[in-house]
N, C-alpha and C positions, 0 to 999 in steps of 0.2 A: 423426544427431541424438540427443542424450542423452535416454534414455527418460523419466525422471521429469519433466524439463522439458517434453518433448513432451506428456505427459499433463497437466501443469500448465497449459500454454498452451491446450490444448483445453478444460479445465474453466473456466479464466478466460474464454475466448471465449464459452463457452456461458452462463456467468453474466452476462456483459455483454449478450449477446443478449436474455436473459430480462428484465433490468432496463430496457434500452432499449425493448423491446416494451411493457412496462408504462407507461413514460413516454409513448410515442406514443399508446397507446390511452386514456390518461386525460387528455389535454390539455383536453378539454371539461369535465372534472370537477374538475381540480386545477390551481391556479395554481403553476407551477414557479418563479416568482420568490419567492413567500412560503412555500410549503409544502415541507417537506423530502422527500427521497427515501423516508425511512422511512414516510411516510404510506401508501405502497403496502402496508405490512404490516398495516394495520388493515382490518377487514372480511372478507367471505367468501373473497376471493381473496388473502388475506395469505399463504397457504402458497406461492403462486407466487413472491412476493417472497422468502420464506424460502429456497426452493430456489435462486433466483438468487444470493443472497448466500452461501449455503452452498457452491455450486459455486465461487464466487470465492475463498472461504476455503480450500477443499480444493486448488484449483489453486495457491494461494500456498504451501501446505505442500509440495507437490511441487516447486515452483520452489526453495524453500529447501533441500530435500534435494539437488537437483541441484547448486546452487551450492556447498553444503558438500562434497559428494562430489568435485567437481572442484577443490576448494580455491580457489575464487574468493571465498568468504565465510568470514571468521573467526568466532569464537565470538560476539562481540558483535553482528555484523551478522546472523548466523543467528537469534539470540535475538530481535532487534528484528523481523525478518521473521515469525518465529513468533508474536510478540506481536500483530502486525497480524492474523494469521490467527485467533488466539484471539478478538480483539476482534470480528472479522467473524462468527465463529460465535455469539458472544453476541448480536450485533445481529440475526442471522437467527433465533435460537431464541426470544428474548424480544421481545415487542411493545413499541413505544414507548408513552408515555402517551397515552391517549385522553382528551383534555381535556373531552369531552362528559360523561364520568362521573367525571373527577378523576384524580389521580396514582395510581400503582400500583407495587408492588415490581418487576413485570416491566418497567415503563417505566424505573425507576431503573437496573436492570441493563443494559437496552438503552442507556441514556445512557452508562454507564461503558464498555461495550463500544465504543461509537462513539468516545469520546475516546481510548481505548487504541489503536484501529485508526488513527485519523487522525493521532495523534502518532507512532506506531511506524513507519509506512511511510516517511515522510521520513528518519527516522534510519537505517533499514535501507538505503535507497538511497545515502545519503551515506557511511555507514560502509563498506558493501561496495565501492562504486565508487572511493572516494577513493584507496586505495593503488595503483590500476592506471592512474591518469590519465597518468603520465609514463613508462610502459613504452616500450621501444624498439620492440616489436612493434606495428605499426599496428593490427592487428585488436583487440588488447586495449585499446589507447589509445582508439580510436574508440568501442568499445562502452562503455568506462568513462565517457567524457566524456558520452555521451548519457544514461546512467543517472544520473550525478552531476548533470548539469544539471537533469534533471527532479526529482531529489531536492531540489536547492536551491530550485527553483520551489515545490515542495510545502512546504518549510520556510517560505518567504516567505508562502504562504497562511496557515499556522498562526500565524506571528508577526503578520501583518496582522489576522487575526480576533481574536487576543488583545489587540492594541492598541485596536481599536475597542470591544471589550467593556469594557476598562478606562476608556476615555473615556466610554462610556455610563454605567458605574457611577458615575463621578465626577460626572455630571450627573443622577443619579437615574433613569436610564432602564433598563428591563429589557433584558438582553443580546440577547434575540431580536427586539427592536424597533429596534435601532440599525443594522441592516443588512438588505438583502434576503436573508434567511437561506437560502431555497431556492436562489436563484441562486448565492450564495457557496458553499454546500455542494456544488452540482453542479460548479462550477468547480474546487474543491479535489479532489473525487472524480475528475474527469476527469484532472487532473494526476497524482494519486497512482496511479491505475490505469495510466496511460501509463508511469510509472516502473516499476511492477511488470512490465508487458509488456516493457520494455527489459531488465530483469534476466532475465526468462524467455527472451527471444531470445538473450541473451548465454550463459545457461546451456545452451541447447539446441544451440549450435554443436557440430558433430561434432569438429572439430579447430581450436583457436584459433591455434595457432602451428606446426603440423606436428609436434608432439611433446607431451611431458608438460607440463601446466601447473604452474608453480612459483610459489607465492605470494610477494609481496614480503618478508614476514617470514621465510619459509624461505630466500630468497636472502640476506638479511642474516645469518642464522645460518651459512649455508654460507660466505659471504665471511669472517666472523669466524673460522671454523674453519680456513680456508685461511691466514689471516694468522698464527694461532697456530702452525700447522704449519710455515709458512715461517720463523717466528722461532725 
């Protein structure tokens, strides 16, 4: 198993465990249909939420390193996955708005981090997995299809939320009132974390094809060089 990806999956698993634990222990206090996940960051136990999201972000960085080192992810996919990680770190470090006291700079940074994270992960999954979907090696094709499919589902979440927000704005409704925000956010988060785990498992594979992994772009360059040499 590729070491950075193994560390990344362990960190992501620990972060998921922390956040799920917070969700389960706060069911009597917080409505998961209307209240967002970041509500856990407010109050005296907010540091636990921060650690959970921070572990998720650190694990994502390790997975990005693994995919890049094994030449499964190109520059754009790696940047998108790192942007997801940066967004998560901002979300973990800066608390969301506490509307009982009003908006804050910390809350604004938290919101920006959340948008960056939720937009970047779908792009990363689609960009990284797309070139590998039609590989002849079944291991590469199967892994790529899982990651690509979850990436597309994540994109659909983002597009759907954007469409509902536009419809709400056109009818003079606040964007957080036009949908069950907490439920929608949790659905999108589950899909995106599943895509991240699929990328991590793919990157953690010891040997994907019994030999060296060659990216589709590198194969095209090699094929072009052979044609030039033959000519």
